[in-house]
Backbone as XML, in Angstrom:
<?xml version="1.0"?>
<chain id="A" units="angstrom">
  <residue number="1" name="UNK">
    <atom name="N" x="43.552" y="85.113" z="39.583"/>
    <atom name="CA" x="42.485" y="84.213" z="39.987"/>
    <atom name="C" x="41.308" y="84.980" z="40.610"/>
  </residue>
  <residue number="2" name="UNK">
    <atom name="N" x="41.611" y="86.103" z="41.253"/>
    <atom name="CA" x="40.557" y="86.874" z="41.910"/>
    <atom name="C" x="39.525" y="87.371" z="40.901"/>
  </residue>
  <residue number="3" name="UNK">
    <atom name="N" x="39.998" y="87.895" z="39.773"/>
    <atom name="CA" x="39.063" y="88.391" z="38.760"/>
    <atom name="C" x="38.227" y="87.258" z="38.184"/>
  </residue>
  <residue number="4" name="UNK">
    <atom name="N" x="38.860" y="86.119" z="37.985"/>
    <atom name="CA" x="38.144" y="84.969" z="37.436"/>
    <atom name="C" x="37.080" y="84.476" z="38.409"/>
  </residue>
  <residue number="5" name="UNK">
    <atom name="N" x="37.404" y="84.430" z="39.700"/>
    <atom name="CA" x="36.416" y="83.977" z="40.685"/>
    <atom name="C" x="35.228" y="84.930" z="40.746"/>
  </residue>
  <residue number="6" name="UNK">
    <atom name="N" x="35.489" y="86.222" z="40.627"/>
    <atom name="CA" x="34.406" y="87.213" z="40.613"/>
    <atom name="C" x="33.527" y="87.008" z="39.386"/>
  </residue>
  <residue number="7" name="UNK">
    <atom name="N" x="34.148" y="86.805" z="38.249"/>
    <atom name="CA" x="33.397" y="86.599" z="37.011"/>
    <atom name="C" x="32.565" y="85.318" z="37.073"/>
  </residue>
  <residue number="8" name="UNK">
    <atom name="N" x="33.139" y="84.241" z="37.586"/>
    <atom name="CA" x="32.409" y="82.975" z="37.699"/>
    <atom name="C" x="31.243" y="83.113" z="38.674"/>
  </residue>
  <residue number="9" name="UNK">
    <atom name="N" x="31.464" y="83.787" z="39.802"/>
    <atom name="CA" x="30.387" y="83.997" z="40.773"/>
    <atom name="C" x="29.266" y="84.841" z="40.171"/>
  </residue>
  <residue number="10" name="UNK">
    <atom name="N" x="29.633" y="85.855" z="39.398"/>
    <atom name="CA" x="28.623" y="86.702" z="38.749"/>
    <atom name="C" x="27.820" y="85.905" z="37.729"/>
  </residue>
  <residue number="11" name="UNK">
    <atom name="N" x="28.496" y="85.089" z="36.942"/>
    <atom name="CA" x="27.803" y="84.257" z="35.944"/>
    <atom name="C" x="26.870" y="83.270" z="36.639"/>
  </residue>
  <residue number="12" name="UNK">
    <atom name="N" x="27.317" y="82.676" z="37.738"/>
    <atom name="CA" x="26.480" y="81.716" z="38.469"/>
    <atom name="C" x="25.220" y="82.387" z="39.008"/>
  </residue>
  <residue number="13" name="UNK">
    <atom name="N" x="25.369" y="83.563" z="39.601"/>
    <atom name="CA" x="24.207" y="84.277" z="40.136"/>
    <atom name="C" x="23.287" y="84.747" z="39.015"/>
  </residue>
  <residue number="14" name="UNK">
    <atom name="N" x="23.868" y="85.164" z="37.903"/>
    <atom name="CA" x="23.081" y="85.594" z="36.744"/>
    <atom name="C" x="22.275" y="84.415" z="36.196"/>
  </residue>
  <residue number="15" name="UNK">
    <atom name="N" x="22.910" y="83.261" z="36.095"/>
    <atom name="CA" x="22.216" y="82.058" z="35.615"/>
    <atom name="C" x="21.116" y="81.649" z="36.590"/>
  </residue>
  <residue number="16" name="UNK">
    <atom name="N" x="21.410" y="81.736" z="37.888"/>
    <atom name="CA" x="20.385" y="81.447" z="38.888"/>
    <atom name="C" x="19.200" y="82.399" z="38.712"/>
  </residue>
  <residue number="17" name="UNK">
    <atom name="N" x="19.489" y="83.670" z="38.462"/>
    <atom name="CA" x="18.424" y="84.649" z="38.247"/>
    <atom name="C" x="17.573" y="84.323" z="37.040"/>
  </residue>
  <residue number="18" name="UNK">
    <atom name="N" x="18.204" y="83.822" z="35.990"/>
    <atom name="CA" x="17.444" y="83.431" z="34.798"/>
    <atom name="C" x="16.454" y="82.328" z="35.143"/>
  </residue>
  <residue number="19" name="UNK">
    <atom name="N" x="16.907" y="81.348" z="35.904"/>
    <atom name="CA" x="16.018" y="80.249" z="36.314"/>
    <atom name="C" x="14.938" y="80.779" z="37.259"/>
  </residue>
  <residue number="20" name="UNK">
    <atom name="N" x="15.327" y="81.574" z="38.249"/>
    <atom name="CA" x="14.397" y="82.132" z="39.244"/>
    <atom name="C" x="13.252" y="82.881" z="38.559"/>
  </residue>
  <residue number="21" name="UNK">
    <atom name="N" x="13.608" y="83.760" z="37.640"/>
    <atom name="CA" x="12.586" y="84.571" z="36.994"/>
    <atom name="C" x="11.826" y="83.818" z="35.906"/>
  </residue>
  <residue number="22" name="UNK">
    <atom name="N" x="12.389" y="82.753" z="35.353"/>
    <atom name="CA" x="11.608" y="81.911" z="34.427"/>
    <atom name="C" x="10.526" y="81.170" z="35.203"/>
  </residue>
  <residue number="23" name="UNK">
    <atom name="N" x="10.902" y="80.638" z="36.351"/>
    <atom name="CA" x="9.939" y="79.901" z="37.178"/>
    <atom name="C" x="8.852" y="80.839" z="37.701"/>
  </residue>
  <residue number="24" name="UNK">
    <atom name="N" x="9.235" y="82.043" z="38.068"/>
    <atom name="CA" x="8.291" y="82.998" z="38.661"/>
    <atom name="C" x="7.842" y="84.086" z="37.681"/>
  </residue>
  <residue number="25" name="UNK">
    <atom name="N" x="7.949" y="83.811" z="36.391"/>
    <atom name="CA" x="7.657" y="84.824" z="35.371"/>
    <atom name="C" x="6.241" y="85.383" z="35.478"/>
  </residue>
  <residue number="26" name="UNK">
    <atom name="N" x="5.255" y="84.527" z="35.557"/>
    <atom name="CA" x="3.868" y="85.012" z="35.572"/>
    <atom name="C" x="3.563" y="85.852" z="36.809"/>
  </residue>
  <residue number="27" name="UNK">
    <atom name="N" x="3.864" y="85.351" z="38.023"/>
    <atom name="CA" x="3.580" y="86.201" z="39.185"/>
    <atom name="C" x="4.426" y="87.476" z="39.213"/>
  </residue>
  <residue number="28" name="UNK">
    <atom name="N" x="5.663" y="87.399" z="38.705"/>
    <atom name="CA" x="6.512" y="88.590" z="38.683"/>
    <atom name="C" x="5.937" y="89.635" z="37.731"/>
  </residue>
  <residue number="29" name="UNK">
    <atom name="N" x="5.529" y="89.213" z="36.531"/>
    <atom name="CA" x="4.960" y="90.166" z="35.573"/>
    <atom name="C" x="3.679" y="90.788" z="36.114"/>
  </residue>
  <residue number="30" name="UNK">
    <atom name="N" x="2.862" y="89.984" z="36.779"/>
    <atom name="CA" x="1.622" y="90.511" z="37.350"/>
    <atom name="C" x="1.920" y="91.528" z="38.451"/>
  </residue>
  <residue number="31" name="UNK">
    <atom name="N" x="2.877" y="91.209" z="39.314"/>
    <atom name="CA" x="3.194" y="92.097" z="40.437"/>
    <atom name="C" x="3.942" y="93.350" z="39.997"/>
  </residue>
  <residue number="32" name="UNK">
    <atom name="N" x="4.789" y="93.224" z="38.992"/>
    <atom name="CA" x="5.620" y="94.359" z="38.580"/>
    <atom name="C" x="4.900" y="95.317" z="37.644"/>
  </residue>
  <residue number="33" name="UNK">
    <atom name="N" x="3.842" y="94.844" z="37.017"/>
    <atom name="CA" x="3.118" y="95.687" z="36.079"/>
    <atom name="C" x="3.816" y="95.841" z="34.741"/>
  </residue>
  <residue number="34" name="UNK">
    <atom name="N" x="4.709" y="94.908" z="34.429"/>
    <atom name="CA" x="5.411" y="94.945" z="33.147"/>
    <atom name="C" x="4.395" y="94.781" z="32.025"/>
  </residue>
  <residue number="35" name="UNK">
    <atom name="N" x="4.517" y="95.620" z="31.017"/>
    <atom name="CA" x="3.624" y="95.532" z="29.862"/>
    <atom name="C" x="3.933" y="94.252" z="29.090"/>
  </residue>
  <residue number="36" name="UNK">
    <atom name="N" x="2.882" y="93.484" z="28.791"/>
    <atom name="CA" x="3.063" y="92.234" z="28.053"/>
    <atom name="C" x="2.383" y="92.325" z="26.693"/>
  </residue>
  <residue number="37" name="UNK">
    <atom name="N" x="2.916" y="91.551" z="25.764"/>
    <atom name="CA" x="2.340" y="91.502" z="24.425"/>
    <atom name="C" x="1.211" y="90.492" z="24.358"/>
  </residue>
  <residue number="38" name="UNK">
    <atom name="N" x="0.705" y="90.265" z="23.162"/>
    <atom name="CA" x="-0.384" y="89.309" z="22.963"/>
    <atom name="C" x="0.030" y="87.891" z="23.319"/>
  </residue>
  <residue number="39" name="UNK">
    <atom name="N" x="1.333" y="87.616" z="23.234"/>
    <atom name="CA" x="1.839" y="86.282" z="23.560"/>
    <atom name="C" x="2.024" y="86.071" z="25.064"/>
  </residue>
  <residue number="40" name="UNK">
    <atom name="N" x="1.748" y="87.103" z="25.871"/>
    <atom name="CA" x="1.877" y="86.995" z="27.316"/>
    <atom name="C" x="3.290" y="87.217" z="27.826"/>
  </residue>
  <residue number="41" name="UNK">
    <atom name="N" x="4.209" y="87.567" z="26.939"/>
    <atom name="CA" x="5.599" y="87.811" z="27.320"/>
    <atom name="C" x="5.844" y="89.318" z="27.365"/>
  </residue>
  <residue number="42" name="UNK">
    <atom name="N" x="6.868" y="89.747" z="28.109"/>
    <atom name="CA" x="7.139" y="91.185" z="28.191"/>
    <atom name="C" x="7.266" y="91.818" z="26.807"/>
  </residue>
  <residue number="43" name="UNK">
    <atom name="N" x="6.671" y="92.981" z="26.655"/>
    <atom name="CA" x="6.634" y="93.654" z="25.355"/>
    <atom name="C" x="8.024" y="94.057" z="24.868"/>
  </residue>
  <residue number="44" name="UNK">
    <atom name="N" x="8.923" y="94.385" z="25.785"/>
    <atom name="CA" x="10.259" y="94.839" z="25.374"/>
    <atom name="C" x="11.344" y="93.804" z="25.664"/>
  </residue>
  <residue number="45" name="UNK">
    <atom name="N" x="11.006" y="92.535" z="25.600"/>
    <atom name="CA" x="11.958" y="91.483" z="25.973"/>
    <atom name="C" x="13.187" y="91.428" z="25.074"/>
  </residue>
  <residue number="46" name="UNK">
    <atom name="N" x="13.129" y="92.032" z="23.901"/>
    <atom name="CA" x="14.288" y="92.019" z="23.005"/>
    <atom name="C" x="15.280" y="93.145" z="23.322"/>
  </residue>
  <residue number="47" name="UNK">
    <atom name="N" x="14.934" y="94.034" z="24.234"/>
    <atom name="CA" x="15.819" y="95.124" z="24.636"/>
    <atom name="C" x="16.945" y="94.550" z="25.508"/>
  </residue>
  <residue number="48" name="UNK">
    <atom name="N" x="18.201" y="94.652" z="25.079"/>
    <atom name="CA" x="19.300" y="94.052" z="25.839"/>
    <atom name="C" x="19.717" y="94.842" z="27.080"/>
  </residue>
  <residue number="49" name="UNK">
    <atom name="N" x="19.297" y="96.080" z="27.201"/>
    <atom name="CA" x="19.777" y="96.944" z="28.282"/>
    <atom name="C" x="19.572" y="96.360" z="29.683"/>
  </residue>
  <residue number="50" name="UNK">
    <atom name="N" x="18.381" y="95.868" z="30.051"/>
    <atom name="CA" x="18.228" y="95.325" z="31.405"/>
    <atom name="C" x="19.151" y="94.132" z="31.679"/>
  </residue>
  <residue number="51" name="UNK">
    <atom name="N" x="19.404" y="93.328" z="30.656"/>
    <atom name="CA" x="20.266" y="92.158" z="30.825"/>
    <atom name="C" x="21.718" y="92.582" z="31.025"/>
  </residue>
  <residue number="52" name="UNK">
    <atom name="N" x="22.138" y="93.584" z="30.289"/>
    <atom name="CA" x="23.508" y="94.093" z="30.418"/>
    <atom name="C" x="23.701" y="94.733" z="31.788"/>
  </residue>
  <residue number="53" name="UNK">
    <atom name="N" x="22.768" y="95.571" z="32.185"/>
    <atom name="CA" x="22.853" y="96.218" z="33.499"/>
    <atom name="C" x="22.857" y="95.168" z="34.601"/>
  </residue>
  <residue number="54" name="UNK">
    <atom name="N" x="22.002" y="94.170" z="34.479"/>
    <atom name="CA" x="21.928" y="93.105" z="35.474"/>
    <atom name="C" x="23.257" y="92.375" z="35.615"/>
  </residue>
  <residue number="55" name="UNK">
    <atom name="N" x="23.903" y="92.074" z="34.490"/>
    <atom name="CA" x="25.178" y="91.359" z="34.557"/>
    <atom name="C" x="26.278" y="92.240" z="35.144"/>
  </residue>
  <residue number="56" name="UNK">
    <atom name="N" x="26.321" y="93.499" z="34.740"/>
    <atom name="CA" x="27.322" y="94.419" z="35.298"/>
    <atom name="C" x="27.139" y="94.537" z="36.809"/>
  </residue>
  <residue number="57" name="UNK">
    <atom name="N" x="25.899" y="94.644" z="37.254"/>
    <atom name="CA" x="25.622" y="94.718" z="38.691"/>
    <atom name="C" x="26.026" y="93.432" z="39.402"/>
  </residue>
  <residue number="58" name="UNK">
    <atom name="N" x="25.809" y="92.289" z="38.773"/>
    <atom name="CA" x="26.230" y="91.015" z="39.368"/>
    <atom name="C" x="27.744" y="90.979" z="39.543"/>
  </residue>
  <residue number="59" name="UNK">
    <atom name="N" x="28.476" y="91.494" z="38.569"/>
    <atom name="CA" x="29.941" y="91.554" z="38.683"/>
    <atom name="C" x="30.341" y="92.482" z="39.832"/>
  </residue>
  <residue number="60" name="UNK">
    <atom name="N" x="29.683" y="93.622" z="39.960"/>
    <atom name="CA" x="29.990" y="94.551" z="41.052"/>
    <atom name="C" x="29.725" y="93.919" z="42.416"/>
  </residue>
  <residue number="61" name="UNK">
    <atom name="N" x="28.578" y="93.262" z="42.559"/>
    <atom name="CA" x="28.243" y="92.618" z="43.828"/>
    <atom name="C" x="29.236" y="91.502" z="44.134"/>
  </residue>
  <residue number="62" name="UNK">
    <atom name="N" x="29.547" y="90.684" z="43.149"/>
    <atom name="CA" x="30.497" y="89.589" z="43.362"/>
    <atom name="C" x="31.880" y="90.126" z="43.729"/>
  </residue>
  <residue number="63" name="UNK">
    <atom name="N" x="32.280" y="91.219" z="43.104"/>
    <atom name="CA" x="33.571" y="91.818" z="43.428"/>
    <atom name="C" x="33.631" y="92.307" z="44.863"/>
  </residue>
  <residue number="64" name="UNK">
    <atom name="N" x="32.591" y="92.990" z="45.302"/>
    <atom name="CA" x="32.571" y="93.471" z="46.685"/>
    <atom name="C" x="32.454" y="92.310" z="47.657"/>
  </residue>
  <residue number="65" name="UNK">
    <atom name="N" x="31.658" y="91.307" z="47.295"/>
    <atom name="CA" x="31.512" y="90.149" z="48.171"/>
    <atom name="C" x="32.855" y="89.432" z="48.326"/>
  </residue>
  <residue number="66" name="UNK">
    <atom name="N" x="33.605" y="89.302" z="47.239"/>
    <atom name="CA" x="34.925" y="88.678" z="47.314"/>
    <atom name="C" x="35.837" y="89.481" z="48.236"/>
  </residue>
  <residue number="67" name="UNK">
    <atom name="N" x="35.771" y="90.799" z="48.140"/>
    <atom name="CA" x="36.577" y="91.667" z="49.000"/>
    <atom name="C" x="36.209" y="91.458" z="50.475"/>
  </residue>
  <residue number="68" name="UNK">
    <atom name="N" x="34.919" y="91.432" z="50.758"/>
    <atom name="CA" x="34.452" y="91.201" z="52.129"/>
    <atom name="C" x="34.918" y="89.835" z="52.626"/>
  </residue>
  <residue number="69" name="UNK">
    <atom name="N" x="34.809" y="88.826" z="51.779"/>
    <atom name="CA" x="35.237" y="87.482" z="52.166"/>
    <atom name="C" x="36.735" y="87.448" z="52.445"/>
  </residue>
  <residue number="70" name="UNK">
    <atom name="N" x="37.525" y="88.125" z="51.633"/>
    <atom name="CA" x="38.978" y="88.154" z="51.843"/>
    <atom name="C" x="39.315" y="88.846" z="53.166"/>
  </residue>
  <residue number="71" name="UNK">
    <atom name="N" x="38.669" y="89.971" z="53.440"/>
    <atom name="CA" x="38.914" y="90.685" z="54.696"/>
    <atom name="C" x="38.470" y="89.873" z="55.908"/>
  </residue>
  <residue number="72" name="UNK">
    <atom name="N" x="37.382" y="89.132" z="55.751"/>
    <atom name="CA" x="36.831" y="88.354" z="56.857"/>
    <atom name="C" x="37.393" y="86.953" z="56.983"/>
  </residue>
  <residue number="73" name="UNK">
    <atom name="N" x="38.263" y="86.562" z="56.077"/>
    <atom name="CA" x="38.824" y="85.211" z="56.125"/>
    <atom name="C" x="37.782" y="84.131" z="55.865"/>
  </residue>
  <residue number="74" name="UNK">
    <atom name="N" x="36.799" y="84.442" z="55.053"/>
    <atom name="CA" x="35.728" y="83.488" z="54.756"/>
    <atom name="C" x="36.183" y="82.596" z="53.610"/>
  </residue>
  <residue number="75" name="UNK">
    <atom name="N" x="36.354" y="81.323" z="53.903"/>
    <atom name="CA" x="36.799" y="80.352" z="52.909"/>
    <atom name="C" x="35.970" y="79.085" z="53.034"/>
  </residue>
  <residue number="76" name="UNK">
    <atom name="N" x="35.788" y="78.402" z="51.936"/>
    <atom name="CA" x="35.051" y="77.148" z="51.923"/>
    <atom name="C" x="33.608" y="77.341" z="51.506"/>
  </residue>
  <residue number="77" name="UNK">
    <atom name="N" x="33.047" y="76.279" z="50.967"/>
    <atom name="CA" x="31.688" y="76.333" z="50.434"/>
    <atom name="C" x="30.658" y="76.688" z="51.497"/>
  </residue>
  <residue number="78" name="UNK">
    <atom name="N" x="30.745" y="76.054" z="52.649"/>
    <atom name="CA" x="29.757" y="76.281" z="53.701"/>
    <atom name="C" x="29.766" y="77.705" z="54.215"/>
  </residue>
  <residue number="79" name="UNK">
    <atom name="N" x="30.954" y="78.203" z="54.532"/>
    <atom name="CA" x="31.060" y="79.577" z="55.033"/>
    <atom name="C" x="30.684" y="80.587" z="53.954"/>
  </residue>
  <residue number="80" name="UNK">
    <atom name="N" x="31.061" y="80.295" z="52.719"/>
    <atom name="CA" x="30.695" y="81.185" z="51.623"/>
    <atom name="C" x="29.192" y="81.242" z="51.423"/>
  </residue>
  <residue number="81" name="UNK">
    <atom name="N" x="28.555" y="80.071" z="51.449"/>
    <atom name="CA" x="27.102" y="79.998" z="51.277"/>
    <atom name="C" x="26.374" y="80.756" z="52.383"/>
  </residue>
  <residue number="82" name="UNK">
    <atom name="N" x="26.741" y="80.487" z="53.631"/>
    <atom name="CA" x="26.066" y="81.131" z="54.765"/>
    <atom name="C" x="26.333" y="82.635" z="54.783"/>
  </residue>
  <residue number="83" name="UNK">
    <atom name="N" x="27.560" y="83.031" z="54.477"/>
    <atom name="CA" x="27.875" y="84.463" z="54.444"/>
    <atom name="C" x="27.116" y="85.168" z="53.327"/>
  </residue>
  <residue number="84" name="UNK">
    <atom name="N" x="27.053" y="84.542" z="52.161"/>
    <atom name="CA" x="26.287" y="85.115" z="51.057"/>
    <atom name="C" x="24.810" y="85.210" z="51.394"/>
  </residue>
  <residue number="85" name="UNK">
    <atom name="N" x="24.288" y="84.156" z="52.000"/>
    <atom name="CA" x="22.885" y="84.156" z="52.412"/>
    <atom name="C" x="22.628" y="85.277" z="53.419"/>
  </residue>
  <residue number="86" name="UNK">
    <atom name="N" x="23.541" y="85.438" z="54.366"/>
    <atom name="CA" x="23.404" y="86.505" z="55.361"/>
    <atom name="C" x="23.416" y="87.885" z="54.732"/>
  </residue>
  <residue number="87" name="UNK">
    <atom name="N" x="24.311" y="88.096" z="53.774"/>
    <atom name="CA" x="24.342" y="89.388" z="53.079"/>
    <atom name="C" x="23.037" y="89.633" z="52.324"/>
  </residue>
  <residue number="88" name="UNK">
    <atom name="N" x="22.496" y="88.576" z="51.738"/>
    <atom name="CA" x="21.229" y="88.708" z="51.027"/>
    <atom name="C" x="20.069" y="89.006" z="51.955"/>
  </residue>
  <residue number="89" name="UNK">
    <atom name="N" x="19.983" y="88.232" z="53.055"/>
    <atom name="CA" x="18.863" y="88.371" z="53.993"/>
    <atom name="C" x="18.925" y="89.689" z="54.760"/>
  </residue>
  <residue number="90" name="UNK">
    <atom name="N" x="20.130" y="90.077" z="55.179"/>
    <atom name="CA" x="20.245" y="91.213" z="56.089"/>
    <atom name="C" x="20.696" y="92.525" z="55.446"/>
  </residue>
  <residue number="91" name="UNK">
    <atom name="N" x="21.073" y="92.496" z="54.164"/>
    <atom name="CA" x="21.462" y="93.744" z="53.491"/>
    <atom name="C" x="20.649" y="93.956" z="52.213"/>
  </residue>
  <residue number="92" name="UNK">
    <atom name="N" x="20.754" y="93.032" z="51.266"/>
    <atom name="CA" x="20.124" y="93.234" z="49.954"/>
    <atom name="C" x="18.598" y="93.243" z="50.031"/>
  </residue>
  <residue number="93" name="UNK">
    <atom name="N" x="18.014" y="92.217" z="50.630"/>
    <atom name="CA" x="16.548" y="92.119" z="50.666"/>
    <atom name="C" x="15.897" y="93.249" z="51.465"/>
  </residue>
  <residue number="94" name="UNK">
    <atom name="N" x="16.427" y="93.625" z="52.639"/>
    <atom name="CA" x="15.807" y="94.753" z="53.346"/>
    <atom name="C" x="15.870" y="96.065" z="52.560"/>
  </residue>
  <residue number="95" name="UNK">
    <atom name="N" x="16.938" y="96.244" z="51.796"/>
    <atom name="CA" x="17.047" y="97.464" z="50.993"/>
    <atom name="C" x="15.957" y="97.479" z="49.919"/>
  </residue>
  <residue number="96" name="UNK">
    <atom name="N" x="15.756" y="96.331" z="49.283"/>
    <atom name="CA" x="14.689" y="96.211" z="48.283"/>
    <atom name="C" x="13.331" y="96.451" z="48.937"/>
  </residue>
  <residue number="97" name="UNK">
    <atom name="N" x="13.114" y="95.828" z="50.100"/>
    <atom name="CA" x="11.833" y="95.978" z="50.798"/>
    <atom name="C" x="11.564" y="97.439" z="51.160"/>
  </residue>
  <residue number="98" name="UNK">
    <atom name="N" x="12.591" y="98.149" z="51.597"/>
    <atom name="CA" x="12.437" y="99.567" z="51.937"/>
    <atom name="C" x="12.035" y="100.379" z="50.707"/>
  </residue>
  <residue number="99" name="UNK">
    <atom name="N" x="12.758" y="100.184" z="49.620"/>
    <atom name="CA" x="12.443" y="100.923" z="48.389"/>
    <atom name="C" x="11.039" y="100.614" z="47.897"/>
  </residue>
  <residue number="100" name="UNK">
    <atom name="N" x="10.672" y="99.343" z="47.902"/>
    <atom name="CA" x="9.361" y="98.948" z="47.405"/>
    <atom name="C" x="8.239" y="99.422" z="48.325"/>
  </residue>
  <residue number="101" name="UNK">
    <atom name="N" x="8.489" y="99.462" z="49.634"/>
    <atom name="CA" x="7.466" y="99.941" z="50.567"/>
    <atom name="C" x="7.148" y="101.410" z="50.293"/>
  </residue>
  <residue number="102" name="UNK">
    <atom name="N" x="8.180" y="102.226" z="50.122"/>
    <atom name="CA" x="7.954" y="103.648" z="49.845"/>
    <atom name="C" x="7.368" y="103.879" z="48.463"/>
  </residue>
  <residue number="103" name="UNK">
    <atom name="N" x="7.663" y="102.982" z="47.529"/>
    <atom name="CA" x="7.129" y="103.118" z="46.171"/>
    <atom name="C" x="5.728" y="102.533" z="46.044"/>
  </residue>
  <residue number="104" name="UNK">
    <atom name="N" x="5.247" y="101.893" z="47.110"/>
    <atom name="CA" x="3.917" y="101.297" z="47.068"/>
    <atom name="C" x="3.838" y="100.074" z="46.171"/>
  </residue>
  <residue number="105" name="UNK">
    <atom name="N" x="4.960" y="99.377" z="46.016"/>
    <atom name="CA" x="4.996" y="98.191" z="45.154"/>
    <atom name="C" x="4.329" y="97.019" z="45.877"/>
  </residue>
  <residue number="106" name="UNK">
    <atom name="N" x="3.788" y="96.066" z="45.132"/>
    <atom name="CA" x="3.091" y="94.933" z="45.735"/>
    <atom name="C" x="4.008" y="94.037" z="46.576"/>
  </residue>
  <residue number="107" name="UNK">
    <atom name="N" x="3.421" y="93.449" z="47.594"/>
    <atom name="CA" x="4.155" y="92.541" z="48.491"/>
    <atom name="C" x="4.781" y="91.387" z="47.719"/>
  </residue>
  <residue number="108" name="UNK">
    <atom name="N" x="4.038" y="90.821" z="46.763"/>
    <atom name="CA" x="4.577" y="89.696" z="45.994"/>
    <atom name="C" x="5.833" y="90.083" z="45.222"/>
  </residue>
  <residue number="109" name="UNK">
    <atom name="N" x="5.878" y="91.294" z="44.710"/>
    <atom name="CA" x="7.067" y="91.750" z="43.995"/>
    <atom name="C" x="8.251" y="91.849" z="44.954"/>
  </residue>
  <residue number="110" name="UNK">
    <atom name="N" x="7.994" y="92.341" z="46.150"/>
    <atom name="CA" x="9.047" y="92.420" z="47.166"/>
    <atom name="C" x="9.578" y="91.034" z="47.493"/>
  </residue>
  <residue number="111" name="UNK">
    <atom name="N" x="8.693" y="90.074" z="47.637"/>
    <atom name="CA" x="9.119" y="88.708" z="47.961"/>
    <atom name="C" x="9.902" y="88.068" z="46.816"/>
  </residue>
  <residue number="112" name="UNK">
    <atom name="N" x="9.434" y="88.269" z="45.597"/>
    <atom name="CA" x="10.119" y="87.668" z="44.443"/>
    <atom name="C" x="11.494" y="88.297" z="44.247"/>
  </residue>
  <residue number="113" name="UNK">
    <atom name="N" x="11.556" y="89.618" z="44.212"/>
    <atom name="CA" x="12.833" y="90.293" z="43.984"/>
    <atom name="C" x="13.764" y="90.173" z="45.192"/>
  </residue>
  <residue number="114" name="UNK">
    <atom name="N" x="13.202" y="90.262" z="46.387"/>
    <atom name="CA" x="14.012" y="90.068" z="47.594"/>
    <atom name="C" x="14.521" y="88.644" z="47.711"/>
  </residue>
  <residue number="115" name="UNK">
    <atom name="N" x="13.704" y="87.699" z="47.277"/>
    <atom name="CA" x="14.139" y="86.296" z="47.267"/>
    <atom name="C" x="15.287" y="86.077" z="46.313"/>
  </residue>
  <residue number="116" name="UNK">
    <atom name="N" x="15.206" y="86.703" z="45.139"/>
    <atom name="CA" x="16.320" y="86.577" z="44.196"/>
    <atom name="C" x="17.587" y="87.200" z="44.769"/>
  </residue>
  <residue number="117" name="UNK">
    <atom name="N" x="17.468" y="88.378" z="45.365"/>
    <atom name="CA" x="18.642" y="89.033" z="45.948"/>
    <atom name="C" x="19.253" y="88.157" z="47.039"/>
  </residue>
  <residue number="118" name="UNK">
    <atom name="N" x="18.413" y="87.551" z="47.848"/>
    <atom name="CA" x="18.892" y="86.696" z="48.933"/>
    <atom name="C" x="19.586" y="85.455" z="48.405"/>
  </residue>
  <residue number="119" name="UNK">
    <atom name="N" x="18.898" y="84.709" z="47.564"/>
    <atom name="CA" x="19.471" y="83.449" z="47.083"/>
    <atom name="C" x="20.553" y="83.672" z="46.031"/>
  </residue>
  <residue number="120" name="UNK">
    <atom name="N" x="20.472" y="84.786" z="45.303"/>
    <atom name="CA" x="21.550" y="85.135" z="44.380"/>
    <atom name="C" x="22.846" y="85.408" z="45.130"/>
  </residue>
  <residue number="121" name="UNK">
    <atom name="N" x="22.759" y="86.104" z="46.253"/>
    <atom name="CA" x="23.940" y="86.330" z="47.091"/>
    <atom name="C" x="24.461" y="85.013" z="47.660"/>
  </residue>
  <residue number="122" name="UNK">
    <atom name="N" x="23.553" y="84.109" z="48.009"/>
    <atom name="CA" x="23.973" y="82.799" z="48.514"/>
    <atom name="C" x="24.734" y="82.026" z="47.444"/>
  </residue>
  <residue number="123" name="UNK">
    <atom name="N" x="24.248" y="82.066" z="46.212"/>
    <atom name="CA" x="24.935" y="81.392" z="45.102"/>
    <atom name="C" x="26.316" y="82.009" z="44.898"/>
  </residue>
  <residue number="124" name="UNK">
    <atom name="N" x="26.388" y="83.327" z="44.898"/>
    <atom name="CA" x="27.689" y="83.998" z="44.762"/>
    <atom name="C" x="28.632" y="83.580" z="45.879"/>
  </residue>
  <residue number="125" name="UNK">
    <atom name="N" x="28.117" y="83.582" z="47.095"/>
    <atom name="CA" x="28.946" y="83.203" z="48.237"/>
    <atom name="C" x="29.448" y="81.780" z="48.140"/>
  </residue>
  <residue number="126" name="UNK">
    <atom name="N" x="28.582" y="80.881" z="47.704"/>
    <atom name="CA" x="28.978" y="79.484" z="47.523"/>
    <atom name="C" x="30.111" y="79.377" z="46.514"/>
  </residue>
  <residue number="127" name="UNK">
    <atom name="N" x="29.949" y="80.015" z="45.381"/>
    <atom name="CA" x="30.974" y="79.961" z="44.330"/>
    <atom name="C" x="32.278" y="80.586" z="44.814"/>
  </residue>
  <residue number="128" name="UNK">
    <atom name="N" x="32.191" y="81.745" z="45.443"/>
    <atom name="CA" x="33.408" y="82.396" z="45.942"/>
    <atom name="C" x="34.085" y="81.560" z="47.023"/>
  </residue>
  <residue number="129" name="UNK">
    <atom name="N" x="33.291" y="80.866" z="47.824"/>
    <atom name="CA" x="33.862" y="79.993" z="48.849"/>
    <atom name="C" x="34.552" y="78.776" z="48.266"/>
  </residue>
  <residue number="130" name="UNK">
    <atom name="N" x="34.079" y="78.321" z="47.131"/>
    <atom name="CA" x="34.667" y="77.141" z="46.479"/>
    <atom name="C" x="35.954" y="77.465" z="45.733"/>
  </residue>
  <residue number="131" name="UNK">
    <atom name="N" x="36.050" y="78.687" z="45.211"/>
    <atom name="CA" x="37.203" y="79.034" z="44.356"/>
    <atom name="C" x="38.315" y="79.659" z="45.175"/>
  </residue>
</chain>
């Protein structure tokens, strides 16, 4: 059941990311400097590599989050959600902000990507708390 819960949490966060970045596609592309085609969509959108890496990373994060939850006795939707949110706000997002600050990346990109890391962790935590 542990592997299945990790996989379900990863899929949930991945799906949330798809929605997050669809809604914020235009500001994200502008802030990230992604090359776009004449249709206004990313030029290399057919390249599967970023999607594969993203999913593998989601599985890794969900696996570690499940381990942390097991060690901490975190059970239930509410505790899972708050714990996931805390990991996002206090670990994932600050790490992104640090990297982007040194790289001179735009503030909006930090907010968009840090927001996904924060709420993606919350979604993972919610799912792990439910299962």
